[in-house]
DRENMIPA-352654 format. One line per field, with one value per residue (C-alpha): residue number from 1; y, z, x; residue in one letter. Coordinates in steps of 0.1 Angstrom, whole numbers, plus 5000, padded with zeros to 4 digits. Example, Ala and Ser with C-alpha at 12.3 -4.5 7.8 and 13.67 -1.06 7.14 Angstrom:
% residues 2
i <- c(1,2)
v <- c(4955,4989)
w <- c(5078,5071)
u <- c(5123,5137)
aa <- c(A,S)
END
This chain:
% residues 624
i <- c(1,2,3,4,5,6,7,8,9,10,11,12,13,14,15,16,17,18,19,20,21,22,23,24,25,26,27,28,29,30,31,32,33,34,35,36,37,38,39,40,41,42,43,44,45,46,47,48,49,50,51,52,53,54,55,56,57,58,59,60,61,62,63,64,65,66,67,68,69,70,71,72,73,74,75,76,77,78,79,80,81,82,83,84,85,86,87,88,89,90,91,92,93,94,95,96,97,98,99,100,101,102,103,104,105,106,107,108,109,110,111,112,113,114,115,116,117,118,119,120,121,122,123,124,125,126,127,128,129,130,131,132,133,134,135,136,137,138,139,140,141,142,143,144,145,146,147,148,149,150,151,152,153,154,155,156,157,158,159,160,161,162,163,164,165,166,167,168,169,170,171,172,173,174,175,176,177,178,179,180,181,182,183,184,185,186,187,188,189,190,191,192,193,194,195,196,197,198,199,200,201,202,203,204,205,206,207,208,209,210,211,212,213,214,215,216,217,218,219,220,221,222,223,224,225,226,227,228,229,230,231,232,233,234,235,236,237,238,239,240,241,242,243,244,245,246,247,248,249,250,251,252,253,254,255,256,257,258,259,260,261,262,263,264,265,266,267,268,269,270,271,272,273,274,275,276,277,278,279,280,281,282,283,284,285,286,287,288,289,290,291,292,293,294,295,296,297,298,299,300,301,302,303,304,305,306,307,308,309,310,311,312,313,314,315,316,317,318,319,320,321,322,323,324,325,326,327,328,329,330,331,332,333,334,335,336,337,338,339,340,341,342,343,344,345,346,347,348,349,350,351,352,353,354,355,356,357,358,359,360,361,362,363,364,365,366,367,368,369,370,371,372,373,374,375,376,377,378,379,380,381,382,383,384,385,386,387,388,389,390,391,392,393,394,395,396,397,398,399,400,401,402,403,404,405,406,407,408,409,410,411,412,413,414,415,416,417,418,419,420,421,422,423,424,425,426,427,428,429,430,431,432,433,434,435,436,437,438,439,440,441,442,443,444,445,446,447,448,449,450,451,452,453,454,455,456,457,458,459,460,461,462,463,464,465,466,467,468,469,470,471,472,473,474,475,476,477,478,479,480,481,482,483,484,485,486,487,488,489,490,491,492,493,494,495,496,497,498,499,500,501,502,503,504,505,506,507,508,509,510,511,512,513,514,515,516,517,518,519,520,521,522,523,524,525,526,527,528,529,530,531,532,533,534,535,536,537,538,539,540,541,542,543,544,545,546,547,548,549,550,551,552,553,554,555,556,557,558,559,560,561,562,563,564,565,566,567,568,569,570,571,572,573,574,575,576,577,578,579,580,581,582,583,584,585,586,587,588,589,590,591,592,593,594,595,596,597,598,599,600,601,602,603,604,605,606,607,608,609,610,611,612,613,614,615,616,617,618,619,620,621,622,623,624)
v <- c(4572,4545,4573,4585,4550,4546,4578,4569,4535,4552,4577,4548,4529,4560,4567,4530,4531,4564,4550,4518,4538,4559,4528,4513,4545,4544,4512,4528,4566,4594,4603,4636,4630,4656,4652,4647,4650,4624,4614,4604,4594,4558,4556,4569,4544,4516,4527,4532,4507,4481,4485,4513,4505,4524,4557,4567,4570,4597,4615,4614,4627,4655,4673,4700,4681,4683,4655,4629,4626,4650,4671,4669,4696,4689,4702,4697,4679,4651,4635,4597,4579,4546,4515,4498,4461,4450,4460,4482,4468,4491,4498,4491,4522,4550,4569,4604,4620,4610,4627,4618,4581,4560,4525,4505,4468,4457,4432,4447,4476,4511,4547,4556,4588,4606,4589,4556,4527,4501,4466,4437,4424,4456,4468,4504,4513,4546,4552,4574,4610,4598,4597,4588,4589,4560,4565,4535,4534,4540,4572,4557,4575,4559,4582,4562,4574,4570,4534,4519,4489,4482,4455,4465,4439,4461,4449,4416,4395,4414,4414,4383,4403,4435,4455,4481,4466,4481,4459,4464,4446,4467,4449,4476,4513,4534,4547,4571,4562,4589,4574,4589,4583,4554,4561,4525,4511,4487,4470,4482,4491,4467,4467,4434,4429,4399,4403,4416,4428,4464,4473,4510,4529,4565,4590,4589,4564,4554,4518,4510,4479,4480,4459,4433,4430,4446,4463,4496,4512,4549,4564,4602,4604,4579,4543,4513,4477,4457,4419,4394,4358,4357,4385,4420,4454,4484,4515,4548,4584,4594,4559,4533,4495,4472,4435,4419,4389,4359,4378,4393,4431,4452,4471,4506,4533,4571,4586,4613,4648,4672,4700,4736,4767,4785,4817,4835,4823,4845,4859,4880,4885,4907,4896,4905,4869,4843,4841,4816,4806,4792,4780,4774,4748,4732,4701,4702,4723,4697,4663,4634,4609,4597,4621,4627,4608,4625,4648,4645,4678,4689,4721,4724,4749,4738,4734,4697,4690,4674,4697,4691,4712,4695,4660,4648,4630,4647,4643,4657,4683,4702,4727,4745,4738,4755,4762,4777,4798,4800,4819,4838,4819,4807,4780,4757,4740,4712,4688,4656,4637,4601,4583,4558,4529,4544,4556,4588,4613,4637,4667,4701,4729,4743,4775,4794,4821,4842,4851,4881,4899,4933,4935,4969,4979,5013,5039,5073,5103,5086,5063,5025,5002,4978,4943,4921,4883,4860,4867,4876,4901,4938,4968,5005,5034,5059,5046,5046,5020,4986,4969,4942,4968,5004,5031,5049,5079,5065,5099,5101,5079,5058,5035,5005,4984,4950,4929,4895,4887,4872,4905,4897,4928,4938,4973,4985,5017,5015,5042,5016,4990,4985,4991,4967,4939,4954,4936,4930,4909,4941,4946,4974,4986,4992,5016,5037,5037,5068,5063,5062,5081,5049,5031,5060,5060,5022,5027,5053,5031,5002,5025,5037,5002,4990,5018,5021,5023,4997,5000,4996,5002,5029,5034,5069,5078,5114,5138,5169,5204,5220,5253,5247,5271,5297,5271,5250,5213,5183,5149,5121,5105,5071,5066,5039,5045,5030,5046,5041,5051,5074,5092,5123,5108,5087,5089,5085,5069,5062,5066,5084,5084,5114,5125,5160,5172,5209,5216,5241,5275,5305,5304,5324,5304,5318,5330,5326,5349,5341,5310,5283,5253,5219,5196,5165,5159,5125,5109,5102,5115,5099,5117,5117,5132,5132,5130,5146,5133,5100,5073,5080,5117,5127,5153,5146,5172,5161,5175,5158,5167,5147,5146,5146,5130,5140,5137,5163,5161,5188,5207,5243,5270,5279,5258,5242,5259,5239,5217,5188,5191,5162,5163,5148,5171,5167,5187,5188,5194,5197,5192,5200,5182,5173,5140,5135,5100,5080,5048,5040,5031,5052,5089,5117,5136,5173,5184,5215,5208,5226,5216,5232,5214,5218,5200,5173,5159,5171,5147,5171,5204,5220,5244,5229,5230,5240,5214,5235,5243,5238,5215,5209,5172,5156,5118,5088,5068,5034,5012,4976)
w <- c(6230,6210,6187,6182,6174,6148,6131,6131,6116,6089,6081,6078,6055,6034,6031,6021,5996,5981,5977,5962,5937,5928,5922,5901,5880,5875,5856,5831,5830,5840,5877,5893,5925,5952,5968,6006,6030,6025,5990,5964,5928,5936,5965,5944,5916,5941,5956,5923,5900,5924,5911,5915,5880,5867,5880,5845,5837,5863,5850,5814,5823,5844,5825,5841,5873,5868,5875,5901,5930,5929,5959,5958,5977,5995,5975,5941,5916,5895,5865,5868,5834,5832,5843,5813,5807,5815,5838,5819,5810,5815,5835,5872,5878,5860,5865,5873,5879,5873,5883,5870,5863,5865,5849,5841,5833,5814,5810,5789,5806,5794,5807,5827,5817,5831,5823,5815,5821,5847,5847,5871,5873,5860,5880,5887,5899,5908,5909,5932,5935,5915,5926,5910,5918,5911,5910,5913,5900,5935,5937,5962,5956,5962,5963,5955,5971,5956,5950,5953,5934,5935,5918,5907,5916,5910,5921,5902,5934,5945,5913,5923,5953,5931,5956,5951,5969,5956,5960,5954,5964,5978,5970,5983,5992,6006,5995,6010,6005,6004,6005,5999,6024,6009,6033,6045,6010,5991,6002,6019,5999,6007,6003,6007,6014,6020,6057,6062,6049,6054,6052,6046,6057,6050,6056,6050,6059,6048,6042,6037,6032,6040,6027,6055,6042,6074,6069,6086,6088,6100,6102,6097,6095,6102,6111,6093,6102,6099,6098,6100,6111,6115,6141,6135,6150,6145,6142,6150,6139,6150,6157,6139,6139,6122,6112,6107,6083,6101,6132,6144,6143,6172,6195,6181,6192,6189,6158,6160,6164,6134,6136,6138,6120,6141,6120,6098,6062,6037,6026,5995,5980,5950,5929,5897,5883,5911,5949,5976,5998,6033,6057,6093,6115,6149,6168,6185,6217,6237,6221,6228,6205,6200,6189,6153,6139,6105,6087,6055,6037,6007,5988,5959,5934,5942,5973,5966,5965,5931,5915,5939,5939,5970,5983,6006,6039,6059,6093,6124,6128,6097,6105,6073,6039,6013,5976,5956,5926,5930,5902,5901,5915,5947,5968,5995,6022,6048,6069,6089,6115,6111,6143,6148,6140,6106,6114,6097,6115,6102,6080,6096,6087,6053,6050,6017,6000,5969,5947,5924,5898,5882,5845,5829,5793,5784,5769,5753,5776,5803,5814,5820,5820,5849,5848,5879,5878,5889,5886,5919,5929,5924,5929,5932,5934,5963,5978,5946,5937,5932,5899,5878,5855,5859,5846,5864,5856,5855,5862,5896,5927,5934,5961,5949,5972,5961,5978,5973,5976,6010,6023,6020,6012,6001,5994,5976,5963,5925,5925,5937,5911,5874,5853,5824,5844,5879,5912,5942,5974,5994,6016,6039,6048,6011,6010,6037,6024,6006,5970,5967,5939,5927,5925,5907,5881,5877,5872,5845,5827,5828,5817,5787,5778,5780,5758,5735,5698,5673,5635,5621,5591,5590,5567,5564,5546,5543,5526,5508,5501,5476,5457,5421,5391,5413,5417,5447,5444,5466,5467,5488,5495,5506,5519,5534,5552,5575,5609,5622,5659,5670,5703,5694,5674,5642,5607,5581,5547,5524,5493,5489,5461,5457,5436,5433,5412,5404,5393,5364,5372,5358,5358,5342,5316,5299,5264,5269,5298,5321,5307,5319,5332,5345,5356,5375,5391,5400,5409,5437,5458,5479,5512,5535,5569,5607,5635,5668,5703,5721,5711,5743,5735,5729,5702,5676,5650,5618,5585,5551,5518,5486,5448,5430,5397,5387,5356,5346,5324,5318,5295,5287,5270,5269,5254,5220,5218,5248,5241,5261,5279,5292,5305,5328,5354,5378,5408,5446,5476,5514,5542,5579,5601,5636,5649,5678,5691,5701,5709,5706,5669,5657,5654,5638,5612,5603,5575,5553,5521,5490,5457,5427,5393,5357,5326,5313,5285,5269,5251,5234,5215,5244,5268,5297,5331,5360,5388,5414,5445,5482,5502,5537,5546,5574,5580,5602,5606,5621,5624,5630)
u <- c(9031,9013,9000,9036,9048,9021,9030,9067,9058,9037,9066,9091,9068,9061,9099,9106,9077,9090,9126,9112,9091,9122,9142,9115,9112,9150,9145,9120,9124,9146,9145,9154,9173,9180,9214,9215,9244,9270,9260,9285,9280,9291,9267,9238,9246,9247,9214,9195,9211,9224,9260,9286,9298,9268,9284,9293,9256,9253,9284,9272,9237,9250,9278,9299,9307,9344,9369,9360,9357,9328,9319,9281,9264,9231,9201,9217,9193,9208,9193,9193,9188,9169,9189,9205,9198,9234,9263,9287,9321,9350,9381,9381,9402,9421,9453,9442,9477,9513,9545,9579,9584,9552,9550,9519,9521,9489,9505,9533,9551,9543,9547,9516,9497,9467,9434,9450,9425,9434,9419,9420,9456,9473,9502,9511,9546,9563,9600,9621,9606,9576,9539,9506,9469,9445,9408,9384,9349,9335,9356,9381,9413,9447,9477,9508,9541,9575,9589,9554,9540,9502,9482,9447,9420,9390,9355,9354,9352,9321,9301,9281,9268,9264,9285,9312,9342,9374,9404,9441,9473,9501,9534,9558,9558,9531,9497,9472,9435,9409,9374,9340,9312,9291,9262,9262,9257,9280,9312,9343,9375,9403,9441,9459,9496,9519,9514,9479,9446,9433,9396,9393,9363,9352,9379,9416,9443,9478,9489,9526,9548,9585,9614,9606,9570,9557,9523,9515,9481,9478,9444,9439,9401,9374,9383,9398,9407,9439,9436,9465,9468,9430,9431,9417,9423,9401,9422,9407,9414,9449,9462,9482,9489,9513,9515,9548,9548,9535,9523,9491,9485,9498,9475,9467,9491,9490,9506,9532,9518,9517,9543,9532,9545,9571,9572,9546,9544,9563,9529,9533,9568,9577,9606,9624,9624,9626,9630,9639,9610,9613,9585,9598,9581,9587,9575,9541,9542,9523,9529,9506,9523,9559,9586,9595,9625,9621,9598,9578,9578,9557,9555,9530,9516,9480,9459,9454,9491,9490,9516,9544,9576,9591,9582,9610,9617,9644,9660,9643,9670,9657,9630,9623,9606,9627,9622,9651,9643,9605,9589,9556,9526,9510,9527,9513,9534,9527,9547,9541,9561,9574,9584,9612,9587,9580,9545,9536,9513,9487,9497,9501,9479,9487,9508,9507,9528,9525,9554,9545,9565,9560,9569,9574,9567,9583,9559,9566,9570,9590,9562,9561,9531,9534,9517,9515,9518,9501,9464,9447,9474,9466,9489,9486,9511,9512,9480,9460,9433,9449,9446,9463,9480,9489,9512,9540,9563,9598,9613,9596,9602,9571,9560,9539,9517,9505,9478,9462,9425,9434,9448,9485,9505,9540,9554,9585,9601,9603,9630,9655,9648,9655,9623,9629,9614,9607,9610,9631,9631,9622,9592,9581,9616,9622,9592,9608,9643,9656,9668,9706,9723,9740,9707,9692,9719,9715,9678,9683,9708,9684,9656,9676,9685,9649,9637,9667,9657,9667,9671,9637,9614,9587,9557,9542,9509,9498,9474,9490,9478,9502,9508,9520,9519,9501,9473,9462,9465,9456,9471,9486,9520,9532,9568,9590,9622,9648,9655,9690,9695,9724,9732,9712,9684,9679,9692,9664,9669,9639,9618,9585,9559,9536,9506,9491,9461,9455,9419,9413,9426,9446,9484,9511,9531,9562,9553,9516,9508,9479,9461,9437,9456,9445,9474,9486,9520,9533,9566,9589,9618,9646,9648,9678,9673,9677,9651,9661,9656,9653,9628,9608,9601,9566,9575,9602,9612,9630,9645,9648,9665,9667,9664,9630,9618,9583,9561,9535,9505,9479,9456,9466,9444,9407,9380,9386,9420,9435,9465,9480,9513,9534,9569,9595,9611,9640,9651,9657,9636,9636,9611,9608,9584,9572,9560,9536,9543,9513,9533,9570,9568,9538,9531,9510,9531,9530,9553,9562,9581,9593,9609,9626,9621,9634,9622,9645,9622,9590,9567,9542,9541,9524,9542,9562,9545,9567,9564,9582,9561,9554,9532,9518,9513,9494,9496,9504,9536,9540,9570,9579)
aa <- c(M,R,S,L,S,R,W,A,L,V,A,A,L,S,S,S,L,S,L,A,Q,S,E,A,R,A,D,T,A,D,V,R,Y,T,V,T,R,G,D,T,C,A,A,I,A,T,R,F,Y,G,D,A,R,H,V,D,L,I,H,E,A,N,P,G,M,G,P,P,P,H,S,L,K,P,G,R,V,L,L,L,P,P,K,P,P,S,V,P,E,G,P,D,A,R,L,T,R,T,K,N,V,V,E,V,R,A,P,E,P,R,T,G,K,P,N,D,P,L,F,R,G,N,R,V,G,T,K,E,R,S,T,A,D,V,M,F,R,D,E,T,R,L,V,L,G,E,N,T,L,V,V,I,L,G,D,T,Q,A,R,A,A,R,L,A,A,T,E,A,T,L,V,T,G,S,L,R,A,R,L,A,E,L,A,G,K,G,G,T,P,R,V,T,T,D,S,G,D,V,A,L,K,A,G,E,A,Q,V,S,V,D,E,K,K,T,T,R,L,A,V,Y,A,G,E,S,R,L,T,A,Q,K,K,S,V,D,V,A,D,G,F,G,S,K,A,E,K,G,R,A,P,T,P,P,K,P,L,P,D,A,P,S,W,S,A,P,S,P,G,L,T,L,T,E,S,E,V,D,L,A,F,A,F,A,P,A,A,A,P,T,G,P,A,A,A,E,W,H,L,Q,L,A,R,D,A,D,F,D,D,L,V,V,D,A,R,V,P,A,S,I,R,T,I,E,A,K,G,A,R,A,G,R,Y,F,A,R,A,S,A,I,D,D,D,R,F,E,G,K,W,S,T,V,A,S,A,V,V,A,S,L,E,G,T,P,L,P,G,G,R,T,R,M,T,V,T,P,A,G,V,A,C,G,I,D,G,A,E,R,Q,A,A,F,E,I,D,R,R,T,A,R,V,V,T,C,E,T,A,A,G,E,R,A,T,L,A,L,A,Q,L,P,L,G,R,V,G,A,A,E,T,E,R,A,A,N,A,Q,P,R,P,A,A,E,H,A,E,R,R,A,D,R,A,A,S,A,P,E,T,H,L,E,L,T,A,A,W,R,V,A,R,V,L,E,Q,A,A,V,G,A,S,L,G,V,R,V,A,I,P,T,R,A,G,E,V,L,L,G,A,E,G,L,F,E,A,A,P,P,G,T,S,E,I,N,G,L,G,D,V,R,V,R,A,D,Y,F,G,A,W,L,P,L,G,F,R,L,G,P,A,T,S,R,L,A,P,Y,V,L,V,G,P,H,L,L,G,T,R,G,R,V,G,P,G,S,A,E,V,S,S,R,S,I,T,A,G,A,G,A,A,A,G,L,E,L,R,L,E,R,R,S,A,L,V,F,E,L,S,G,R,Y,M,V,E,I,E,G,T,T,K,G,P,A,L,D,A,S,G,A,A,F,S,F,G,Y,R,F,G,W)
END
């Protein structure tokens, strides 16, 4: 036994010496510190630098930690810079979140915004249906309820002792304090009121002051102390105590029990645009505390309940948390009981639901690309692999099944729904329902409306292979036109420029017989035509007719005897083509065309060149 005692003493001395050496090194050089269970940035700053106000040194030296309070995992290595020669001056606290109307008096009133600095003597007030979060240097978090006024005192009174004692004065309203574990170092955060003083320890507690200046302390985790009229009461987890103005604290009494969910959460719901959510709850089955006189209900878009959709106190007769017109996203719900003495109990477990919507984008060939919102929800048709986006055939009834990462599922029959923006408040029974004729007709009308063409511009570029003057020629064309939709297709109005070049070859020319000719043809034509079929068709035939105006230039005759020929010709032409649509407004184009031309003006003594001919074009069209 004596040997064991000696070894324990040696181990204790070695641990103390190691800590002392670490603290000494923190004064002169960087130190790498391994996080242990229960550590916080404020506790580490107090231990190594002697003051929690040095916590910003740790934050600056270890980027990527995210917004405070940080959840430090055991085993993480932090870099601790050398201790600066002086204690940093800066705000005692900051506003980290505001909702609706939050006012800061510093000393002049202003609208409070996230990351606003708060100094000793500043006041933070919330109005009706407004909340705010205040974060102190030591990572104590105060959540201010509606109609609450708090005076920030900071840690000024504790600076002589170089401790981290957060202080605030609650004038009216309620606040929840979420405190980090300080590992036995530093001071205890305090909230003072007109009728008492609350010492908050690690965990979570709520302090409130009513219109009669009565102070209530409810503890949800850990332990805290309420002091009034020189008497103190320790309040444990699950209990509450109050101090009326001029009176000592009451003995701790149990808080009302948290309600439980009486029906499964909505899980995953598919909707066209928005949906009404409802979470049903009931009083605790075996209560140990007083009955509920009212409920505190919250519904939020985040698991920390910072982005609140519903935050209300309602009579005990109400047993549901409702949200009208909820859009795509994940929602979290919780409730707590408030007894007839205004003590609020712990929150219930958190229920969650996901509202998802399917948005359809029409594609050629009667298909639609479906995209699911929000992220984290995947869908598949007829048992296929689930993914965030997929394609369906609008002409065939399909059953789509969506699932979240947590395994929540919903199924619906797409044949019963419009496919412009797809969705409905249908679940498993919709999957088994047979499509009704009226629903099918409504779907087709919505489908046609979603994919109906509009008047638009088109640009076509193509290569040409032509036959002119018994010679082969190659060239290109570029055209622009307007497409005007009708019941049967689209009317086409446009203008097209073209160029063709014929390499040297032998052609027959009136009056000269077969001679050597090298020629170019350039100009434009004004096509008027019609394209058949709906805008969603994969193949679209079309015809065009219109006047041509072309110029010719060439060299006629052999060797040194050749002469130049230039002229302007006019005529008419026609074309028939087929488009292979790649998307709704783009396509590959295949076209056969012909033209008949006559000379209207010659500019040289050379023979006129006949610009009549035929051509095959291959190109690409896109519209906007």
